[in-house]
C-alpha positions in Angstrom: -12.1 -29.5 -1.7 -8.6 -27.8 -1.5 -8.0 -25.6 1.4 -8.3 -21.9 0.6 -4.9 -20.1 0.6 -4.4 -17.4 3.2 -2.7 -14.1 2.6 -1.7 -11.1 4.7 -2.3 -7.9 2.7 -0.5 -4.6 3.5 -3.4 -2.1 3.3 -2.6 1.6 3.6 -6.0 2.6 2.4 -4.4 4.1 -0.8 -5.2 3.4 -4.4 -2.5 0.8 -5.0 -2.9 -1.3 -1.8 -6.6 -1.3 -2.1 -6.4 -2.6 -5.7 -3.9 -5.2 -4.6 -6.4 -6.4 -1.9 -9.3 -6.5 -4.5 -7.0 -8.6 -6.8 -6.1 -11.0 -4.0 -9.7 -11.6 -3.0 -11.5 -11.5 -6.4 -8.8 -12.8 -8.8 -6.9 -15.2 -6.5 -9.7 -16.2 -4.2 -7.4 -15.9 -1.1 -8.6 -15.6 2.5 -7.2 -12.2 3.1 -6.2 -10.7 6.5 -5.3 -7.0 6.2 -2.9 -4.9 8.2 -2.5 -1.2 8.3 0.3 0.7 10.1 -0.1 3.6 12.5 3.5 4.7 12.1 3.4 8.3 13.2 2.2 9.6 9.8 1.0 13.2 9.7 -2.6 12.4 9.3 -5.2 9.7 10.3 -7.1 9.7 7.0 -5.4 6.7 5.5 -6.0 4.6 8.6 -9.7 5.3 8.3 -9.6 4.6 4.6 -7.9 1.2 5.1 -10.7 0.1 7.5 -13.4 1.2 5.0 -11.8 -0.6 2.1 -11.3 -3.8 4.1 -14.9 -3.8 5.2 -16.2 -3.1 1.7 -14.3 -6.2 0.4 -15.6 -8.4 3.2 -12.4 -8.7 5.2 -13.2 -9.9 8.7 -9.6 -9.6 10.2 -8.3 -6.1 9.8 -5.5 -5.1 12.2 -3.6 -1.9 12.9 0.0 -2.3 14.1 1.5 0.7 15.8 5.2 1.4 15.2 6.5 5.0 15.8 8.7 5.9 12.9 8.9 9.5 14.1 11.7 8.3 16.3 13.7 7.6 13.1 12.7 10.9 11.4 14.0 12.2 8.1 10.7 12.1 6.3 8.1 14.8 5.5 5.4 12.2 6.3 6.6 11.7 9.9 7.8 15.2 10.8 7.0 18.9 10.4 9.1 19.0 7.2 6.9 20.3 4.4 5.5 17.8 1.9 6.8 18.6 -1.6 4.2 20.1 -4.0 4.2 20.1 -7.8 7.5 18.3 -7.9 6.4 14.8 -8.9 8.5 14.4 -12.0 11.8 15.7 -10.5 14.7 13.3 -10.2 15.8 11.8 -6.9 14.1 10.3 -3.9 11.7 12.8 -2.4 11.4 13.7 1.2 8.2 11.6 1.4 10.4 8.5 1.5 10.2 7.0 5.0 13.5 5.2 5.7 13.1 1.4 5.5 9.3 1.6 5.7 8.5 -1.3 3.5 11.3 -3.4 5.0 9.8 -2.8 8.5 6.2 -3.3 7.4 6.9 -6.5 5.5 8.8 -7.9 8.5 5.9 -7.3 10.7 3.5 -8.7 8.1 5.7 -11.8 7.8 5.5 -12.2 11.6 1.7 -12.1 11.3 1.8 -14.5 8.3 3.7 -17.0 10.4 1.3 -16.7 13.3 -1.8 -17.3 11.2 -0.2 -19.7 8.8 -0.5 -17.5 5.7 1.3 -18.4 2.5 1.3 -15.0 0.9 2.3 -11.4 1.7 0.6 -9.0 -0.7 1.9 -5.5 -1.3 0.8 -2.8 -3.8 4.3 -1.7 -4.8 4.9 -0.7 -8.4 7.9 0.7 -10.3 6.3 2.6 -13.2 4.3 5.6 -11.8 6.1 5.9 -8.4 8.3 8.5 -6.7 11.6 6.7 -6.8 11.4 4.8 -3.5 14.0 2.1 -3.3 11.8 -0.3 -1.3 9.2 -0.6 -4.2 11.6 -2.4 -6.5 11.3 -6.1 -7.5 14.9 -6.8 -6.4 14.1 -5.6 -2.9 11.0 -7.8 -2.7 12.9 -10.8 -4.0 15.6 -10.3 -1.4 13.1 -9.8 1.4 11.3 -13.1 0.8 14.6 -15.0 0.9 15.4 -13.3 4.2 11.9 -14.2 5.6 12.3 -17.8 4.6 15.6 -18.0 6.4 14.6 -15.9 9.4 11.4 -17.5 10.4 10.5 -20.8 12.1 7.9 -21.5 9.4 10.4 -20.9 6.6 13.0 -23.2 8.3 10.3 -25.9 8.4 9.8 -25.5 4.7 6.4 -23.8 4.8 5.5 -21.7 1.8 5.9 -17.9 2.0 5.7 -15.7 -1.1 5.6 -12.0 -1.6 3.1 -11.1 -4.3 3.2 -7.6 -5.9 0.6 -7.8 -8.6 0.9 -4.2 -9.6 4.7 -4.0 -9.8 4.9 -3.3 -13.5 1.6 -1.5 -14.0 1.2 2.2 -14.7 -1.3 4.1 -12.5 -3.9 4.0 -15.3 -3.6 0.3 -15.6 -3.9 -0.1 -11.8 -7.1 2.0 -11.8 -8.5 0.0 -14.7 -7.9 -3.2 -12.9 -9.6 -1.9 -9.7 -12.6 -0.7 -11.7 -12.8 -4.1 -13.4 -12.8 -5.7 -10.0 -15.6 -3.4 -8.7 -13.4 -1.5 -6.3 -14.9 1.8 -5.0 -12.0 4.3 -5.2 -14.1 6.8 -3.3 -13.3 4.8 -0.2 -9.5 5.3 -0.7 -7.1 8.0 0.3 -3.9 8.7 -1.6 -2.8 12.2 -0.5 0.4 12.8 1.4 -0.9 16.1 2.9 -4.7 16.1 3.1 -6.8 18.8 4.7 -8.2 18.2 8.2 -11.4 16.9 6.7 -9.5 14.4 4.5 -9.8 16.4 1.3 -6.7 15.7 -0.9 -4.4 18.6 -1.6 -4.1 17.9 -5.3 -0.5 18.9 -5.6 1.7 16.2 -3.8 3.4 13.4 -5.7 0.7 10.9 -4.8 -2.2 13.2 -5.9 -0.3 13.9 -9.2 0.0 10.3 -10.2 -3.5 9.4 -9.1 -5.1 12.3 -11.0 -2.9 11.5 -14.0 -4.0 7.9 -13.9 -7.7 8.7 -14.0 -7.2 11.3 -16.7 -5.4 8.8 -18.9 -8.4 6.5 -18.7 -10.9 9.3 -19.3 -12.4 8.5 -15.9 -13.6 10.8 -13.1 -11.8 10.4 -9.8 -14.5 10.1 -7.1 -12.4 12.1 -4.7 -12.9 15.9 -4.7 -9.6 17.8 -4.5 -9.0 21.0 -2.6 -8.0 22.9 -5.8 -11.1 21.9 -7.8 
């Protein structure tokens, strides 16, 4: 019997990363190790969600890596800068962009992949319903995997490392449809950039907008209850 492929999955606890994890486990059959990042974000809700999602999908190795990106600043997710509301379709990169976040997260995930001999890094990035983040594009992911192969001992020894972004060309409705098909419980996830203290999503930030739009396009009810409902 062939050895099961191993993957490190970046799991924020949000809709996209949770769907990517379900895909990696249920469609690909990979042995998935998940990693969430405590990076100084303005709320803890997503870290709690990532642990719930990992447990619900049978992941036995879920890690939280701490890296304080508040020291870099310049993002409304890591500072007191207000999170934009009702501005999802405006042009330009919003203040919710965290400088080089995916570059840093993927680098740490690549280090973990080398340590546990994983062949895949899985990320829930997509370029259709997204907020204009430069580190969610295919060209960035392609460049990163080349750098990781050159910059790691495993890569220099010719061991396989691929970055898999299964949602990269999907709209939010298509992502949700895939997750529902895979049996993912979206009630365990958290997408809001500015949730209330009890975790209730605000309903007006970019992430809430795209999530709600995705469920509406499918004619499905989002299991989360929003603050403005």
